[in-house]
C-alpha positions in Angstrom: 28.8 34.9 9.1 26.0 32.3 8.8 28.9 30.4 6.8 31.2 30.7 10.1 28.8 29.1 11.9 28.2 26.4 10.2 31.6 26.0 9.8 32.1 25.7 13.5 28.7 23.5 14.1 30.7 21.0 12.1 33.7 20.5 14.0 31.2 20.4 16.8 29.3 17.7 15.6 32.7 15.5 14.1 33.7 15.9 17.6 30.7 14.8 19.1 30.9 10.6 19.7 26.9 10.8 20.6 26.3 12.0 17.0 28.4 9.3 15.6 26.8 6.2 17.5 23.4 8.0 16.6 24.1 7.9 13.0 25.8 4.5 13.2 22.2 2.9 15.1 20.2 5.0 12.6 22.1 3.3 9.9 21.5 -0.5 11.1 18.0 0.3 11.3 17.8 1.5 8.0 19.8 -2.0 6.4 17.1 -3.8 9.0 14.2 -2.0 7.7 15.3 -2.9 4.1 16.3 -6.4 4.9 12.6 -6.7 6.1 11.3 -5.3 3.0 12.6 -7.0 0.7 12.1 -10.6 2.3 8.5 -9.5 2.4 8.9 -8.7 -1.5 10.4 -11.9 -2.5 8.4 -13.8 -0.5 5.2 -12.5 -2.7 7.3 -12.9 -5.9 8.2 -16.4 -4.6 4.4 -16.9 -4.0 3.7 -15.7 -7.8 5.9 -17.7 -9.0 4.9 -20.8 -7.6 1.3 -20.1 -8.7 2.1 -19.1 -12.5 4.6 -22.3 -13.0 1.3 -24.5 -11.4 -0.8 -22.9 -13.7 1.3 -23.8 -17.1 1.8 -27.1 -16.0 -2.2 -27.5 -15.5 -2.8 -26.2 -18.8 -0.7 -28.2 -20.8 -1.9 -31.2 -19.4 -5.1 -29.9 -20.1 -4.7 -29.1 -23.4 -3.0 -32.3 -23.9 -6.1 -34.0 -22.8 -8.1 -32.4 -25.1 -5.9 -32.6 -28.4 -5.9 -36.7 -27.1 -10.1 -36.4 -27.0 -9.9 -34.8 -31.0 -7.6 -37.3 -32.3 -9.6 -40.3 -30.7 -6.7 -41.4 -28.6 -8.4 -41.2 -24.9 -10.9 -42.9 -22.8 -13.7 -41.9 -21.3 -12.7 -39.8 -18.1 -14.4 -37.9 -15.3 -14.4 -35.3 -15.5 -14.7 -34.8 -19.0 -11.8 -32.2 -20.0 -13.9 -30.6 -22.7 -16.5 -30.0 -20.2 -16.7 -26.2 -19.9 -18.1 -26.3 -16.0 -15.3 -28.5 -15.1 -12.7 -26.5 -17.6 -14.2 -22.9 -15.9 -14.6 -23.9 -12.7 -11.4 -25.9 -11.7 -9.2 -27.7 -14.2 -8.5 -24.4 -16.4 -8.4 -21.3 -14.4 -6.3 -19.0 -14.5 -5.2 -16.5 -12.0 -5.4 -12.8 -11.8 -2.1 -10.9 -10.3 -0.6 -8.0 -8.6 2.8 -7.6 -9.8 5.3 -5.7 -7.4 7.2 -2.4 -8.3 10.4 -1.9 -7.7 10.6 0.4 -4.7 7.8 -2.3 -3.2 11.0 -3.1 -1.0 11.2 0.3 0.3 7.6 0.1 1.6 5.6 -2.8 2.2 2.5 -0.7 2.8 -1.0 -2.4 2.3 0.8 -5.7 0.5 0.4 -7.4 3.9 -2.9 -7.2 4.2 -4.7 -7.5 1.0 -3.8 -10.8 -1.3 -1.2 -10.4 -4.3 -3.4 -12.7 -6.6 -6.4 -14.2 -6.8 -7.6 -17.7 -8.9 -10.6 -16.4 -11.1 -13.4 -18.9 -12.3 -17.0 -19.3 -13.7 -18.0 -19.0 -9.9 -19.6 -15.8 -8.3 -17.5 -13.2 -7.1 -17.8 -13.3 -3.5 -16.0 -16.9 -3.5 -13.0 -15.2 -5.7 -13.0 -11.9 -3.7 -12.6 -14.4 -0.1 -8.9 -15.5 -0.7 -7.3 -15.4 1.9 -3.1 -16.2 2.4 -2.0 -17.7 5.4 0.0 -15.0 7.8 0.9 -14.3 11.5 -2.0 -12.2 12.6 0.2 -10.4 14.8 2.1 -9.4 12.1 -1.2 -7.6 10.5 -1.5 -5.8 13.4 1.8 -4.3 14.0 2.2 -3.9 10.4 5.7 -4.3 9.1 9.3 -2.9 10.1 10.1 -1.5 6.4 12.5 1.4 5.4 8.9 3.5 5.2 8.7 2.6 8.8 12.3 4.0 9.7 11.9 7.2 8.1 8.2 8.0 9.6 9.0 6.7 12.7 12.6 6.7 13.8 13.9 9.3 11.3 12.2 12.4 13.5 13.5 10.9 16.6 17.1 11.5 15.0 16.7 15.2 14.0 15.0 16.0 17.8 17.9 14.1 19.6 20.7 16.0 18.0 18.4 19.7 17.7 16.2 19.9 20.8 18.9 22.2 23.0 20.9 24.0 20.3 19.6 27.6 21.8 18.8 26.1 25.8 21.8 24.1 25.8 24.3 27.4 25.1 22.3 29.5 27.7 22.3 27.0 30.4 26.5 26.8 30.1 26.0 30.6 29.9 27.7 31.0 26.6 25.1 31.8 25.0 24.8 35.8 26.2 28.5 35.7 24.9 28.0 34.8 21.6 25.6 37.2 20.9 28.1 39.9 21.9 29.4 39.1 18.7 28.2 41.0 16.0 25.7 38.3 15.4 21.7 37.8 15.4 20.2 35.7 17.4 18.2 34.5 14.1 21.1 33.8 12.4 23.3 31.9 15.1 19.8 29.6 15.0 19.7 29.6 11.7 23.1 28.3 11.1 23.0 25.4 13.5 19.9 24.4 12.6 20.8 24.2 8.8 24.0 22.6 9.3 22.1 19.7 11.0 19.4 20.1 8.7 22.1 19.4 5.6 23.8 16.4 7.3 21.0 14.8 8.4 19.2 15.0 5.1 22.2 13.7 2.9 22.5 11.2 5.5 19.3 9.9 5.1 19.2 10.3 1.4 22.8 8.5 0.8 22.0 5.4 3.1 18.4 4.9 1.3 20.2 5.7 -2.4 22.9 2.9 -1.5 20.1 0.6 0.2 17.9 0.8 -3.1 21.1 -0.1 -5.2 22.0 -2.9 -3.1 18.7 -4.5 -3.2 18.2 -4.2 -6.5 16.4 -0.9 -7.5 18.1 -0.3 -11.1 18.9 3.4 -11.9 18.4 3.3 -15.5 14.6 2.5 -15.2 13.1 4.8 -15.8 9.5 4.6 -14.0 12.0 3.5 -11.2 14.0 6.4 -10.8 11.0 8.7 -10.8 9.2 7.1 -8.3 12.6 7.2 -6.1 13.5 10.5 -6.6 10.0 11.2 -5.6 10.7 9.0 -2.7 13.5 10.5 -1.7 12.1 14.0 -2.1 9.0 13.0 0.4 11.6 12.3 3.1 13.8 15.3 2.3 10.2 17.2 3.0 9.5 14.9 5.7 12.6 16.1 7.3 12.4 19.8 6.9 8.7 19.5 8.6 10.5 18.1 11.8 13.4 20.5 11.8 11.3 23.3 11.8 9.6 21.6 14.8 12.5 21.6 16.8 13.2 25.0 15.3 9.9 26.4 17.0 10.6 24.4 20.4 13.8 26.0 20.5 12.8 29.8 20.0 10.1 29.4 23.3 12.9 29.8 25.6 12.3 26.7 27.8 15.1 24.7 29.6 16.5 21.9 27.6 14.7 19.6 29.6 11.3 21.1 28.9 12.6 20.9 25.0 12.9 17.5 25.1 9.8 16.6 27.2 7.9 18.9 24.4 9.6 17.5 21.1 8.6 13.9 22.4 5.2 14.7 22.9 5.0 16.9 19.5 6.4 13.4 17.9 3.8 10.9 19.6 0.4 13.4 18.9 1.9 13.1 14.6 3.3 10.0 14.8 1.2 7.8 17.1 -2.0 9.7 18.5 -3.2 11.4 15.5 -2.5 8.6 12.9 -4.7 6.2 15.3 -7.4 8.7 16.0 -8.3 9.1 12.0 -8.1 5.3 11.9 -10.6 4.8 14.8 -12.8 7.9 13.1 -12.9 6.6 9.7 -13.7 2.9 11.0 -16.5 4.4 13.3 -17.9 7.1 10.2 -17.8 4.6 7.6 -18.0 1.4 8.9 -18.2 -1.4 6.4 -20.9 -4.5 6.4 -20.2 -7.7 8.8 -18.2 -10.6 6.9 -21.3 -12.1 9.3 -23.7 -10.4 7.1 -22.6 -11.1 3.7 -22.4 -14.9 4.9 -25.7 -14.9 6.0 -26.9 -12.9 2.8 -25.6 -15.9 0.4 -26.8 -18.7 2.6 -30.1 -17.5 2.7 -29.8 -16.4 -1.0 -28.2 -20.0 -1.8 -30.9 -21.7 0.0 -33.7 -19.8 -1.8 -32.3 -20.2 -5.0 -31.3 -24.1 -4.9 -35.4 -24.4 -3.8 -36.3 -22.7 -7.2 -33.8 -24.9 -9.3 -35.3 -26.1 -12.5 -37.8 -22.6 -12.5 -35.2 -20.8 -12.1 -33.4 -23.0 -14.4 -36.2 -21.9 -17.0 -36.5 -18.5 -16.9 -32.7 -18.5 -17.1 -33.6 -19.9 -20.7 -36.5 -17.2 -21.4 -34.3 -14.5 -20.8 -31.4 -15.8 -23.0 -32.9 -17.6 -25.4 -30.0 -17.4 -27.7 -28.5 -19.7 -25.0 -30.9 -22.8 -25.5 -29.3 -25.8 -26.3 -30.0 -27.9 -29.2 -32.8 -30.8 -28.3 -34.4 -31.4 -25.3 -34.0 -29.2 -22.1 -32.9 -30.9 -19.3 -34.2 -29.0 -16.3 -32.7 -31.1 -13.9 -29.1 -31.0 -15.2 -26.7 -29.9 -12.7 -24.6 -28.0 -13.9 -26.9 -25.6 -15.8 -29.0 -25.5 -12.6 -26.0 -24.8 -10.7 -25.1 -21.3 -12.5 -28.8 -20.4 -13.0 -28.9 -20.5 -9.2 -25.6 -19.0 -8.7 -27.0 -16.1 -11.2 -29.7 -15.6 -8.5 -27.7 -15.6 -5.8 -25.5 -12.9 -7.3 -28.2 -10.6 -8.0 -29.5 -10.8 -4.3 -26.4 -10.2 -2.7 -25.2 -7.8 -5.5 -26.5 -5.0 -2.1 -23.9 -5.9 0.1 -21.2 -6.0 -1.9 -21.6 -2.9 -3.5 -22.3 -1.2 0.5 -19.0 -3.1 1.2 -16.9 -1.8 -1.9 -18.5 1.9 -1.5 -17.6 2.1 2.7 -13.9 1.3 1.7 -14.0 4.3 -1.1 -15.5 6.4 1.4 -12.9 5.7 4.1 -10.1 6.5 1.7 -11.4 9.5 0.5 -11.8 10.6 3.8 -8.3 9.7 4.8 -6.8 11.7 1.9 -9.1 14.4 2.8 -8.2 15.1 6.5 -4.2 13.0 5.8 -2.6 17.3 6.4 -3.5 16.5 10.5 -0.4 14.8 10.5 2.8 14.7 8.7 3.0 11.0 9.4 -0.1 10.5 7.5 0.6 12.5 4.4 4.6 10.9 4.2 3.2 7.3 4.5 0.6 7.6 2.1 2.6 9.6 -0.4 5.2 6.6 0.0 2.5 3.9 -0.5 1.5 5.2 -3.3 4.9 5.7 -4.9 6.1 2.4 -3.8 3.0 0.8 -5.5 1.7 -0.6 -1.7 -1.3 1.9 -1.4 -4.8 1.2 -1.3 -5.6 3.3 -4.2 -3.5 0.3 -6.2 -5.4 -1.9 -4.9 -8.9 -1.0 -5.9 -7.3 0.1 -9.3 -5.9 -3.7 -9.3 -9.7 -5.4 -8.0 -11.6 -3.6 -10.6 -9.7 -5.2 -13.2 -10.1 -8.0 -11.4 -13.6 -7.8 -11.0 -13.8 -6.9 -15.1 -11.7 -10.4 -16.2 -14.0 -12.5 -14.2 -16.6 -11.1 -16.2 -14.8 -11.3 -19.3 -14.0 -14.9 -17.8 -17.8 -15.8 -16.9 -18.7 -15.1 -20.3 -16.2 -16.7 -22.6 -17.7 -20.2 -20.5 -21.2 -19.7 -19.2 -22.5 -19.5 -22.6 -21.2 -22.6 -23.4 -22.2 -24.3 -20.3 -25.5 -23.8 -21.1 -25.5 -24.6 -24.7 -23.5 -27.6 -23.1 -20.9 -27.3 -25.7 -17.7 -29.2 -26.0 -14.5 -26.7 -26.0 -11.8 -27.6 -28.5 -8.1 -27.2 -28.0 -8.6 -23.9 -30.1 -11.6 -22.8 -27.1 -8.4 -23.7 -24.5 -5.8 -21.2 -26.2 -8.7 -18.5 -26.5 -9.3 -18.9 -22.8 -8.6 -15.2 -21.8 -5.9 -13.8 -20.2 -5.7 -11.0 -17.3 -3.1 -8.2 -17.8 -2.8 -6.0 -15.6 -2.8 -2.4 -16.1 -0.7 0.1 -14.4 -2.2 3.0 -12.5 -1.4 6.7 -14.5 2.0 7.9 -13.8 0.1 11.6 -14.0 -2.1 10.5 -11.1 0.9 8.8 -8.6 3.3 12.2 -9.7 0.5 14.8 -8.6 -0.6 13.0 -5.7 2.9 12.7 -4.1 3.2 16.5 -5.6 0.2 17.5 -3.1 1.6 15.5 -0.3 5.6 17.2 -0.7 3.8 20.7 -0.6 1.3 19.3 2.4 4.6 19.0 3.8 6.8 22.1 3.2 4.2 24.6 3.6 3.5 23.9 7.4 7.7 23.4 7.7 7.7 27.4 6.3 5.1 28.4 8.3 6.3 26.4 11.6 9.8 28.2 10.7 8.2 31.8 10.5 6.6 31.5 13.8 10.0 30.4 15.0 11.7 33.4 13.6 8.9 35.6 15.2 9.4 34.1 18.4 12.8 34.4 18.8 12.4 38.3 19.2 11.3 37.7 22.8 13.7 35.2 23.7 15.4 35.3 26.8 19.2 35.4 26.7 19.4 34.7 30.5 18.1 31.6 33.3 
């Protein structure tokens, strides 16, 4: 009987021009979302490519200049290309890049809020992390219209539009009682109508996403891209299942079609708009990050104090690091060494502010992870970000590696600065290079599976409530 009901519903859907129009609009929106995601990802890749090309050319010229000095072919120039202070701070800097994943075209996520690369120097950490790429602040506020936005915000509306009056429409037309005079239970009838729509909509969502992914260059032969995309589409299906369970329970309460539509839109607004907004407000209120003004003031005060102490800080530095004392007389008025001695003192004083900033961000993300299950939209969005490599967690993972690379860079140059060692071509070749180590696949899969259960279990519970409620469904107005 269930099969017969589904076949009948299929004939009804095929003949319904409204459904065809909705599907066409949905397809166009999917294409637009993919276009936006692809454009943004290409923009990031082009920026990184330009920076890499500039870096290769600059370091090539630097090495040529150092080799010329070693061969005695170069005249004295300012700044000296062999100066560790000059090379470490400007002439020889390297950048640390956060590579985009193949699925980044599907979900922009946090990639439009944070820099995709940092230029690492011997200067203090705050000068590195305060790196800004030019972007329209309105775009940052509203976010990107990517495929993930289509699936999180608009995909449920398609489900609600074709399912909100499955029983109420039949009852208002006077055909429901006639249908149930046949040997078919109301529960079976509703399950048949819901199941057919569920299959059609989920298949369309997966098909549109898969075709779009192939068109924008996601390779099905790449193992990592394949498992990430499989989980991505699985998340879309689980999210769709949740919304079909919502529309099923709305139908089961026996309201009129107009009331069903209003309740359905109210649930959508609550889960997709209101609750996520409330979570954002709550987390920023509970765990506010220190203001940038506080950081600037701390740096300014520490710098003023350190510059005033100048030579005393340098003398103390040499006392603490006798292995860095240069041969010959010590010049306590040397600008480079005094600057780095002062920088060490500034970093020591502002460290509590930077640490508090990092701690608050970690607490914010932990709180969101803990409370994300109050809204299926948050669950799905967080999971799609993780699978696409555009999550806050991956960005924090990148920042930790940048911090380690910055320390390695300073450890390479600063001892040479204090010892007044001139760099050689071998030193240029030996300068540290940044290599990004990707997140653990197990951690990504684990979070995705948890999110899947966070959608499927509530969907099953809501569906069970709908089936129980159907026992008291009024068959007439």
